[in-house]
N, C-alpha and C positions, 0 to 999 in steps of 0.2 A: 543507518536509517535512510530510506529512499527520500529523494527530494519531493517537496510538496507538489511541485508541478507534475512529476511522474505519478504521484498518488491521484492527482486530479484527472490525469489522462486515463488511469485505470478505472476510476469511478465513472467517467463519461463513456468508457468502452463497455461498461456493464458489469464490472466485478462486484458481486453482491457482498454486503457486509452484514453479518449477524453478530452484533456487539457482544463481547465476552470480556470478563475480567482480564486485565493485562493488555488489552488492545490500546494502541496509540492512536491519537487523532489530533487534528489541528482545527482551529476555527479560522476559516479562510477569509479573514478580513485583514486589511493593511496593518492594523495595530497588533493582531494576534497570530498572524500566519507563521511566525518564526518560533512560536511556543508549541511544544508537543505536550499533550496531556495524556495520562494513562487512566483507563477505567479501573477503578479499584473500589471495593465496597467501603473502604475507610475514607477515601477522599472524593472520588468521582464515581457515582454509582449510576447504573442504567435502571430506568424506571419507565412506567407508562404514564404519559401526561393526560390531562383532561380530555383532549381530543382523540385519545387512543393512540397517538403517535409516540414512538420511543423518545424519551428525553434523557439527558445526562445531567444529573443533579450534583452540583458542587457543594460538598459538605465541609463546613468549617474553614473555608478558604477566605479568610478575612482580607488577604492581600488582593483578591480579585473581586471586582464588582459584578460577579456572575452568580446567579442562583441556579440557573439551568439553561441548557440549550437543547433544541430538538435535534434528532439524529440527522435530518436533512441539512442542518446548519453546520454539522461537523464533517470533517474530511478524514476518513480512515487512512492511516499510514501503516500498511501491512508490514510485518516483520519478515525476515528472510524465510523462516519456516512456514509462515502463512502463504507467502508467494509460491513456494515450492508445493505446498499442499494444494493450492488453487490450480496448479498445472496438472495435478492428479497423475493418471497413468500416461499422460503425454510426456511427462518428464523422463528423460533418458539418463543424463549424467551431468555432473558439475566437475570441472577440473580447473586447476590453476596452471597457467602457462609459465614458462621460465621468466618472462618479462613482468610477471605479477598480475596479468590480466586474467579475469575469471571467464570461463566459457561454459554456458549452459547448452546442452544438446537436448532438443525436444521435438516432438511431432507437432508442428504448428500449422498445418494446412490440411484440407480435406483429402488430399491425395495420399496422406500418410508418410510423406517424406520427412526425414529428420533434418532440422536446421540448427545452426549454431548461432548463439548470441554472445557477443563479447562485451565486457564492461569492466571498469576499474574495481568494482566491488561485487561480491556474489549477489547481494540483494538487487543490485542494478541489473545484473544479467538475468536474474529470475523475472524482474519486472519487465524488461524488454521482451523476453520470450512470451510472457503472459499478454503483453500488449499486442504482440504479433498474432497470437492465437485469438484473442478477443476481437480484434479488428479485421483479421483475415486479409491484411494488406500485403502479406508476403515478406520475403527476406529483406527488401529494401528498407523497411521501417524498423529493423531489429534493434537499432541503437536507441536506448532510452536517453532522455535529455540529460546532459551532464549535471552531476550533483554539485552543490555549492560547497565543496570541501568535505572533509571527514566530519561526520556528525555523530 
């Protein structure tokens, strides 16, 4: 799982989220930012709120004092395959180096050049490549923020 800070950077860079069952998200407050929630019709379902905004309704979660949160209060934590899908046809390849580092090759700039992004986990390499493409900052910003350990 990517770090919540990387997820926040992806959100701020404009990665769209269309909530679907199985999606992971966090509530980005000091008390809850380390908790990952999963959309599931059995526990946390996506619904439309009174204002027309998407809400996430917590069903039968007596241990949490939450009934629901609006989508804008939730921070999507995309999974590896979702990050790869978001790269779309710009994705070229993923490989693992002998030292265990993952390398994503992708077209990340308007010139059509292929760049490589290296990270300790595949999902971090995908996230770094996606951040580069979304922000168009170029290869200098390829490294995502380090994760806080295996999650």
